[in-house]
C-alpha positions in Angstrom: 4.5 9.6 3.3 5.2 8.5 6.9 8.1 7.2 9.0 10.9 5.4 7.1 11.2 3.0 10.0 7.4 2.2 10.1 6.4 -1.4 10.6 3.6 -1.2 8.1 4.3 -0.2 4.5 1.2 0.3 2.3 1.9 0.0 -1.5 -0.6 1.7 -3.8 -0.6 1.7 -7.6 0.6 5.2 -8.6 0.0 8.9 -7.8 -3.5 10.0 -8.7 -3.7 12.8 -11.2 -5.7 15.1 -8.8 -4.4 13.6 -5.6 -0.8 12.7 -4.9 0.4 14.1 -8.2 -0.8 17.5 -7.1 0.0 17.2 -3.4 3.1 15.0 -3.4 1.6 12.7 -0.8 0.2 9.3 -1.7 -3.7 9.1 -1.5 -3.9 12.7 -0.3 -6.7 14.6 -2.1 -7.7 11.5 -3.9 -11.0 9.7 -3.7 -9.1 6.4 -3.0 -7.7 8.1 0.0 -11.1 8.7 1.6 -11.5 5.0 2.5 -7.8 4.5 3.2 -7.4 7.4 5.6 -10.7 6.7 7.4 -9.6 3.1 7.9 -6.0 4.0 9.0 -7.5 6.4 11.5 -9.9 3.8 12.8 -7.0 1.4 13.5 -4.7 3.9 15.0 -2.3 4.4 12.0 -3.2 8.1 11.3 -4.0 11.2 13.3 -7.0 12.2 11.1 -9.7 10.3 9.2 -8.9 12.2 6.0 -6.1 13.9 4.1 -7.4 16.4 1.5 -4.3 18.6 0.8 -0.6 19.1 1.3 -1.3 21.5 4.2 -3.3 18.8 6.0 -2.0 18.1 9.5 -2.3 14.3 8.8 0.4 12.3 10.6 0.9 8.6 10.2 1.9 6.4 13.1 3.7 3.0 12.6 2.8 3.4 8.9 4.3 4.5 5.6 2.6 4.8 2.2 4.3 4.5 -1.1 3.4 3.6 -4.7 4.6 0.9 -7.1 4.8 3.5 -9.9 6.1 7.0 -9.1 4.4 9.0 -11.9 0.8 9.3 -13.1 0.3 6.5 -15.8 -1.9 7.0 -18.8 -5.5 5.9 -18.0 -4.2 4.9 -14.6 -2.7 1.7 -16.1 1.1 1.7 -15.9 3.0 0.5 -18.9 5.5 -2.3 -18.4 8.3 0.2 -18.9 7.0 2.3 -16.0 6.7 -0.8 -13.8 10.2 -2.0 -14.6 11.7 1.5 -14.1 10.1 2.1 -10.8 10.5 -1.3 -9.3 14.1 -0.5 -8.2 12.7 2.3 -6.0 10.1 0.0 -4.4 12.9 -2.7 -3.9 15.0 -0.1 -2.0 12.0 0.9 0.2 11.3 -2.7 1.0 14.9 -3.3 2.0 14.7 -0.4 4.5 11.8 -2.0 6.4 12.6 -3.3 9.9 12.4 -7.1 10.4 9.0 -8.5 11.3 7.4 -5.7 9.3 4.1 -5.9 7.3 3.6 -4.9 3.7 0.0 -4.3 2.4 -0.4 -4.2 -1.4 -3.5 -2.4 -2.6 -4.6 -4.0 -5.9 -3.2 -6.6 -8.2 -0.7 -4.4 -10.0 0.8 -3.1 -6.7 0.9 -6.7 -5.5 2.8 -7.9 -8.5 5.2 -5.1 -8.1 5.9 -6.0 -4.5 6.4 -9.7 -5.4 8.8 -8.7 -8.2 10.7 -6.2 -6.0 11.2 -9.0 -3.4 12.4 -11.3 -6.2 9.8 -13.9 -5.5 7.7 -16.2 -7.8 4.4 -14.6 -8.7 2.7 -17.9 -8.9 3.5 -18.7 -5.3 1.8 -15.6 -4.1 -1.4 -15.0 -6.0 -3.3 -11.8 -5.5 -6.7 -12.0 -3.7 -8.6 -9.7 -1.4 -7.7 -10.2 2.3 -4.8 -12.5 1.4 -1.9 -13.0 3.9 1.5 -14.5 3.2 4.6 -15.1 5.3 7.8 -14.1 3.5 11.1 -15.3 4.7 14.6 -14.2 3.5 16.8 -16.9 2.1 18.8 -17.1 5.3 15.6 -17.2 7.5 16.6 -14.1 9.4 13.8 -11.8 8.4 10.2 -12.8 8.3 7.7 -10.3 6.9 4.0 -10.6 6.4 2.4 -9.6 3.1 -1.3 -8.7 3.2 -3.3 -8.0 0.1 -6.4 -6.0 -0.6 -8.4 -4.7 -3.5 -7.5 -1.1 -4.2 -9.8 1.4 -2.4 -10.5 3.2 -5.6 -13.8 5.0 -6.2 -14.6 2.5 -9.0 -14.1 -0.5 -6.6 -16.1 1.1 -3.9 -19.0 2.2 -6.2 -19.2 -1.3 -7.8 -19.1 -3.0 -4.4 -15.9 -4.9 -5.1 -14.6 -3.5 -1.9 -16.6 -2.1 1.1 -15.6 -0.2 4.2 -16.3 -3.4 6.2 -14.2 -5.7 3.9 -11.3 -3.2 3.9 -11.5 -2.8 7.7 -11.2 -6.6 8.1 -7.8 -6.4 6.4 -6.6 -3.8 8.8 -8.0 -5.8 11.8 -5.9 -8.7 10.7 -2.9 -6.5 10.3 -3.4 -5.1 13.9 -3.5 -8.7 15.2 -0.1 -9.4 13.7 1.9 -6.2 14.3 4.5 -6.6 17.1 
């Protein structure tokens, strides 16, 4: 969802059963999307603070949303086979990003998928909330920023693992870096 040439690529886990799997749009109609779209709107990346259905007039600006896994995984936990199969699609999406772009991984599984797709060492880029890494191509020609955040899932919000304020701080940091 969003412009293929966007400077911010948000990588979620997988389509939600009642959200993206039904609508075809990541985080649309999904409880995880409530916090995500409200925050995107607050920081000027979306036209509306919510996206509840396919017929929503939600438009993204400078931003694209994708998932590490392209199908709904059992119990929302992707199998290794699913992660391995879908990683080639994520790799292709990452290669299409313009130079000086930003990638935001939502959750540890999406983060590991991004690191793998970029063919980097997992141990050099540990997942943590509000993490930020500079990633440079082998020839030094393309520097990207990787930001990390807990996934804005209903569970993480309800348990206080992530709050609207802590999520907003990640986007405030992204806005400071975007060209």
